[in-house]
Each structure stands twice: as structure tokens, then as C-alpha cells.
Phi, psi and omega in degrees: 000140179297142175292147181247155177253136176297136187228136168246125181249112179293157174293165179299146180267128171270146174093359184246019179293333177222143184291160357264165169264122183266125175258122181228192182293351179260354181215029186262349190241134177212169173231152183225143170259116184237113177059035181082003184248128180269138179282166164286177171305129173256123184247123179275152178292124179295135180158186179260137179241122185273347178216152174300319178301322174300315180287325177301319178296319179293315180300316180295321180299314185284329173299307186289347177269355186287132185291328178291313183290312183293329180292331179271000181078024185255143177212163181226157173250131179244134180229163175253119174272087185297326180298326179249006176057046186207158174270146177239127177249123188236121172304142177282346176282162179231152172110191189302321182280351183287122180204153177220132181204130175280123183263341179201139176218142177303155185302328178287345185261349188302330178269004183244317187242007186249000000 
């Protein structure tokens, strides 16, 4: 069987049917478990994002800049699933230990990123 990559599929996002999606102090912080390693608080850049892909790039950049994850050699790829109106976080590792899960999201992000 082919090796699989741990994947986290967020719930559909409400409020992103039309641009922009605003990241502010109520929804900019989350933590992630990636391949068994817990990240530090990951903070997104506050501002307006005009597309899901634009915000997915920011999420990926901030995940991969996290010192706890990078020190352990872990990274993720984040994409925007427009058909289901959600973000998908995929571990770059393959195999049994590969997993991705959001372990905390600020209250303002709960309807967007959980």
C-alpha cells in the first residue's frame, strides 16, 4: 500500500463566501500537532485576505516558520479547498507517524479554522 500523509481538513468556513476574510486579534492564533510535535502559538499576519489561496499561503508560511516544528524537521503544505470552502493542512511526512491536527484555535477562528 502507498504511504499516506497525515491530513487535517477544516470545517467549512462561514463568512468567506465573498472577499475579504479579515484576520484580526480575535482569530489570528492557533496551535498544530504535526507528526506528533506540538507547535508554539502560530500567529497569522493581521490583515485582509482576498482569496482562500492567499490565506492558505500565509497559514503554510507561518506553520513552516514555527521553531518547534522546524527544529524537529516537520513541515506542512496548506491548500484552499474551494469546493468545500475549507483549508486542508497536510503533513509533508509520509507513513504511520504522519498526522496533522489543529489543537487550539482562538474563539474568533472557531467558525473558520476548526
